[in-house]
GUMARKOL-750049 format. One record per residue (C-alpha): residue in three letters; y, z, x; residue number from 0. Coordinates in steps of 0.25 Angstrom, whole numbers, plus 5000, padded with zeros to 4 digits. Layout:
<"ALA" <Y Z X> NUM>
...
REM end
This chain:
<"MET" <5226 5647 5289> 0>
<"LYS" <5224 5641 5303> 1>
<"LYS" <5239 5636 5302> 2>
<"ILE" <5243 5651 5299> 3>
<"TRP" <5236 5656 5311> 4>
<"PHE" <5242 5645 5320> 5>
<"ILE" <5256 5649 5315> 6>
<"VAL" <5253 5664 5317> 7>
<"PHE" <5248 5661 5331> 8>
<"CYS" <5260 5652 5335> 9>
<"PHE" <5269 5663 5330> 10>
<"CYS" <5262 5674 5339> 11>
<"LEU" <5262 5665 5351> 12>
<"PHE" <5277 5662 5350> 13>
<"SER" <5280 5677 5347> 14>
<"CYS" <5273 5681 5359> 15>
<"GLN" <5282 5673 5368> 16>
<"GLU" <5290 5681 5378> 17>
<"GLU" <5300 5677 5389> 18>
<"VAL" <5294 5680 5402> 19>
<"ASN" <5303 5682 5414> 20>
<"LEU" <5295 5681 5427> 21>
<"PRO" <5301 5689 5439> 22>
<"LEU" <5306 5679 5450> 23>
<"ALA" <5306 5683 5464> 24>
<"THR" <5320 5686 5469> 25>
<"ILE" <5326 5683 5483> 26>
<"ASP" <5325 5696 5492> 27>
<"GLY" <5337 5695 5502> 28>
<"ILE" <5343 5682 5508> 29>
<"VAL" <5333 5670 5509> 30>
<"PRO" <5338 5657 5515> 31>
<"VAL" <5333 5644 5510> 32>
<"ILE" <5332 5634 5521> 33>
<"GLU" <5330 5619 5517> 34>
<"ALA" <5329 5611 5530> 35>
<"THR" <5326 5596 5532> 36>
<"TRP" <5323 5589 5545> 37>
<"THR" <5321 5574 5545> 38>
<"ASP" <5322 5561 5553> 39>
<"ILE" <5335 5558 5546> 40>
<"PRO" <5348 5566 5549> 41>
<"PHE" <5353 5566 5535> 42>
<"TYR" <5342 5575 5530> 43>
<"ASN" <5342 5585 5541> 44>
<"GLU" <5348 5598 5536> 45>
<"VAL" <5345 5613 5534> 46>
<"LYS" <5350 5620 5521> 47>
<"ILE" <5350 5635 5520> 48>
<"THR" <5354 5643 5508> 49>
<"LEU" <5350 5656 5502> 50>
<"ALA" <5340 5658 5492> 51>
<"GLU" <5343 5662 5478> 52>
<"ASN" <5336 5669 5467> 53>
<"TYR" <5329 5659 5456> 54>
<"PHE" <5340 5662 5445> 55>
<"ASP" <5352 5663 5455> 56>
<"SER" <5363 5653 5451> 57>
<"SER" <5373 5656 5462> 58>
<"ASP" <5377 5646 5472> 59>
<"GLN" <5368 5643 5484> 60>
<"THR" <5371 5651 5497> 61>
<"VAL" <5371 5641 5509> 62>
<"VAL" <5368 5647 5523> 63>
<"SER" <5377 5641 5533> 64>
<"ASN" <5376 5651 5545> 65>
<"ALA" <5361 5648 5550> 66>
<"LEU" <5357 5643 5563> 67>
<"VAL" <5348 5631 5560> 68>
<"ARG" <5340 5622 5570> 69>
<"ILE" <5327 5614 5571> 70>
<"LEU" <5318 5614 5583> 71>
<"ILE" <5309 5603 5588> 72>
<"GLU" <5296 5610 5590> 73>
<"GLY" <5290 5608 5604> 74>
<"THR" <5304 5606 5610> 75>
<"THR" <5317 5614 5613> 76>
<"ILE" <5325 5605 5604> 77>
<"ASN" <5332 5611 5593> 78>
<"ILE" <5341 5605 5582> 79>
<"PRO" <5353 5613 5578> 80>
<"PHE" <5359 5613 5564> 81>
<"TYR" <5373 5616 5559> 82>
<"PHE" <5378 5620 5545> 83>
<"ASN" <5385 5608 5538> 84>
<"ASP" <5396 5612 5528> 85>
<"ASP" <5395 5599 5521> 86>
<"THR" <5380 5599 5518> 87>
<"GLN" <5379 5615 5518> 88>
<"SER" <5367 5613 5527> 89>
<"TYR" <5363 5613 5542> 90>
<"LYS" <5363 5600 5549> 91>
<"PRO" <5358 5596 5563> 92>
<"PHE" <5370 5596 5573> 93>
<"ARG" <5364 5583 5578> 94>
<"GLU" <5363 5573 5566> 95>
<"THR" <5353 5564 5574> 96>
<"SER" <5343 5576 5575> 97>
<"THR" <5331 5572 5566> 98>
<"ALA" <5316 5574 5565> 99>
<"VAL" <5307 5566 5573> 100>
<"VAL" <5293 5563 5568> 101>
<"GLY" <5282 5572 5575> 102>
<"GLU" <5291 5583 5579> 103>
<"SER" <5290 5597 5573> 104>
<"TYR" <5303 5605 5570> 105>
<"GLU" <5306 5619 5567> 106>
<"LEU" <5318 5623 5559> 107>
<"GLN" <5325 5636 5563> 108>
<"VAL" <5336 5643 5554> 109>
<"PHE" <5342 5656 5560> 110>
<"TRP" <5350 5664 5549> 111>
<"GLU" <5353 5679 5547> 112>
<"GLY" <5344 5683 5558> 113>
<"ASN" <5332 5675 5553> 114>
<"VAL" <5325 5663 5558> 115>
<"TYR" <5319 5653 5549> 116>
<"THR" <5310 5642 5554> 117>
<"SER" <5301 5631 5549> 118>
<"LYS" <5294 5619 5555> 119>
<"GLY" <5291 5605 5552> 120>
<"VAL" <5285 5592 5558> 121>
<"MET" <5292 5578 5556> 122>
<"LEU" <5281 5569 5550> 123>
<"ALA" <5281 5554 5551> 124>
<"PRO" <5287 5547 5539> 125>
<"PRO" <5279 5539 5529> 126>
<"ILE" <5283 5524 5526> 127>
<"VAL" <5292 5519 5515> 128>
<"ASP" <5291 5504 5513> 129>
<"SER" <5301 5502 5501> 130>
<"LEU" <5307 5507 5488> 131>
<"THR" <5305 5498 5476> 132>
<"TYR" <5310 5499 5462> 133>
<"ALA" <5307 5493 5448> 134>
<"TYR" <5311 5495 5434> 135>
<"GLN" <5302 5503 5425> 136>
<"GLU" <5302 5504 5410> 137>
<"GLU" <5300 5518 5404> 138>
<"ARG" <5287 5524 5407> 139>
<"LEU" <5280 5537 5404> 140>
<"PHE" <5288 5548 5410> 141>
<"ARG" <5297 5538 5417> 142>
<"ASP" <5310 5533 5412> 143>
<"GLU" <5314 5518 5414> 144>
<"GLY" <5321 5514 5426> 145>
<"TYR" <5319 5509 5441> 146>
<"TYR" <5308 5516 5448> 147>
<"ILE" <5307 5516 5463> 148>
<"LYS" <5294 5515 5471> 149>
<"VAL" <5292 5520 5486> 150>
<"TYR" <5283 5512 5494> 151>
<"GLY" <5278 5517 5507> 152>
<"GLU" <5266 5522 5516> 153>
<"ILE" <5262 5536 5520> 154>
<"PRO" <5252 5534 5531> 155>
<"PHE" <5250 5549 5534> 156>
<"LYS" <5237 5557 5531> 157>
<"GLU" <5243 5571 5532> 158>
<"ASN" <5257 5578 5530> 159>
<"ASN" <5260 5569 5518> 160>
<"TYR" <5271 5577 5511> 161>
<"TYR" <5283 5569 5505> 162>
<"ARG" <5295 5570 5497> 163>
<"ILE" <5304 5559 5491> 164>
<"LYS" <5319 5561 5488> 165>
<"VAL" <5326 5551 5479> 166>
<"ILE" <5341 5549 5480> 167>
<"GLU" <5347 5541 5468> 168>
<"ASN" <5361 5536 5470> 169>
<"ASP" <5363 5546 5482> 170>
<"THR" <5359 5558 5473> 171>
<"LEU" <5346 5565 5477> 172>
<"LYS" <5336 5567 5465> 173>
<"ASN" <5334 5582 5467> 174>
<"ASP" <5328 5587 5454> 175>
<"ARG" <5314 5594 5453> 176>
<"ASP" <5308 5581 5449> 177>
<"ASP" <5314 5574 5461> 178>
<"TYR" <5305 5581 5472> 179>
<"LEU" <5296 5569 5475> 180>
<"LEU" <5285 5576 5483> 181>
<"PHE" <5271 5570 5487> 182>
<"ASP" <5260 5571 5496> 183>
<"ASP" <5246 5565 5499> 184>
<"THR" <5238 5573 5489> 185>
<"PHE" <5235 5561 5480> 186>
<"GLY" <5237 5551 5491> 187>
<"LEU" <5248 5542 5496> 188>
<"GLN" <5244 5529 5491> 189>
<"PHE" <5255 5529 5480> 190>
<"PHE" <5266 5528 5491> 191>
<"GLU" <5261 5515 5496> 192>
<"GLU" <5260 5510 5481> 193>
<"GLY" <5274 5514 5478> 194>
<"LEU" <5278 5528 5474> 195>
<"GLU" <5287 5528 5462> 196>
<"LEU" <5299 5537 5462> 197>
<"ASN" <5299 5544 5448> 198>
<"TYR" <5314 5541 5445> 199>
<"PRO" <5320 5529 5437> 200>
<"PHE" <5332 5523 5443> 201>
<"GLU" <5343 5513 5438> 202>
<"ALA" <5348 5500 5443> 203>
<"GLY" <5359 5503 5453> 204>
<"ASP" <5353 5516 5459> 205>
<"LYS" <5351 5518 5474> 206>
<"VAL" <5339 5526 5477> 207>
<"ARG" <5335 5533 5490> 208>
<"MET" <5321 5538 5493> 209>
<"GLU" <5319 5549 5504> 210>
<"LEU" <5305 5552 5508> 211>
<"PHE" <5301 5564 5516> 212>
<"ARG" <5288 5568 5523> 213>
<"MET" <5287 5583 5524> 214>
<"ASN" <5279 5593 5530> 215>
<"LYS" <5269 5600 5520> 216>
<"SER" <5277 5613 5521> 217>
<"SER" <5290 5607 5516> 218>
<"TYR" <5283 5598 5506> 219>
<"ASP" <5276 5611 5500> 220>
<"TYR" <5290 5617 5499> 221>
<"PHE" <5295 5605 5490> 222>
<"SER" <5283 5605 5482> 223>
<"GLN" <5284 5620 5478> 224>
<"LEU" <5299 5617 5476> 225>
<"VAL" <5296 5607 5466> 226>
<"GLY" <5286 5616 5459> 227>
<"LEU" <5297 5627 5458> 228>
<"LEU" <5307 5616 5452> 229>
<"PHE" <5297 5613 5441> 230>
<"ASN" <5294 5628 5438> 231>
<"ASP" <5299 5629 5424> 232>
<"GLY" <5298 5644 5424> 233>
<"GLY" <5288 5644 5412> 234>
<"LEU" <5277 5654 5409> 235>
<"PHE" <5267 5646 5417> 236>
<"SER" <5276 5643 5429> 237>
<"PRO" <5275 5651 5442> 238>
<"PRO" <5287 5660 5445> 239>
<"PRO" <5297 5651 5454> 240>
<"GLN" <5295 5653 5469> 241>
<"ASN" <5302 5647 5481> 242>
<"PRO" <5294 5636 5488> 243>
<"ASP" <5287 5640 5501> 244>
<"THR" <5296 5638 5512> 245>
<"ASN" <5291 5632 5526> 246>
<"ILE" <5302 5640 5533> 247>
<"ILE" <5299 5654 5539> 248>
<"VAL" <5307 5666 5543> 249>
<"GLU" <5304 5666 5558> 250>
<"GLU" <5313 5678 5562> 251>
<"GLY" <5319 5688 5553> 252>
<"GLU" <5315 5692 5539> 253>
<"GLY" <5317 5687 5524> 254>
<"LYS" <5313 5674 5518> 255>
<"VAL" <5317 5660 5519> 256>
<"LEU" <5315 5648 5509> 257>
<"GLY" <5316 5633 5510> 258>
<"TYR" <5310 5622 5519> 259>
<"PHE" <5310 5614 5532> 260>
<"MET" <5307 5600 5529> 261>
<"VAL" <5304 5590 5541> 262>
<"SER" <5303 5576 5536> 263>
<"PRO" <5305 5561 5539> 264>
<"VAL" <5314 5554 5528> 265>
<"LEU" <5312 5540 5523> 266>
<"THR" <5323 5534 5514> 267>
<"GLU" <5323 5522 5506> 268>
<"THR" <5334 5517 5497> 269>
<"VAL" <5334 5507 5485> 270>
<"PHE" <5344 5501 5476> 271>
<"ILE" <5339 5499 5462> 272>
<"ARG" <5344 5485 5456> 273>
<"LYS" <5342 5481 5442> 274>
<"GLU" <5330 5472 5441> 275>
<"ASN" <5332 5458 5435> 276>
<"ASN" <5323 5455 5423> 277>
REM end
């Protein structure tokens, strides 16, 4: 009898299922998305400006090429102008030697369609990266077999510990949702001295470059929320998708703006994986 009631219960449960379409917010008007990076290495310094699209919009991205972009060094009269580069489809400094300096504060200014968008950031000192090592590992729980890389270094700072690691394998950036390697000092930073293992298996012959960024909290929060959005599966218990909180404001004009301004030092290390001799 208990089995019969269990079957009836399951039948009722499945028969009550109904597809629910949650209403998503739509973009009201034209909203620029500004992605700005300012570092101590010229290669990384650029500002990308596109127009926001609705969540299910599959049309091509619209690039804004007619904005006026510059970065001001706070406390001085120095400003660093940018130009639109057709090859990269982004804005680059006119002087390629212009870079961020530790301890200085910077303000991004973007002038477009009568609006002024601004954001501020401080260039923090970089941590220390001593070395990259690798070792072959057999298959483990949740880990495939292969060569795994460990990063050894030191983070001597007591505050403003917000980091991101990028991994470039054979000149290709790992850029899926699992590839946003973010960490702070919530659980301490001793693991960095003991060796932080990157969660990728590599093969013999691979060239791997690691890039380490130390960010301001506002840009770290942006990427943390972005990761949450990328892992949103749209299920019944998932919150409706929403844009990460931007650290850019509309200084003059009206409307909204999305995106981030990241000021950060960059540490890079490269390792070539060679097959271990047994």
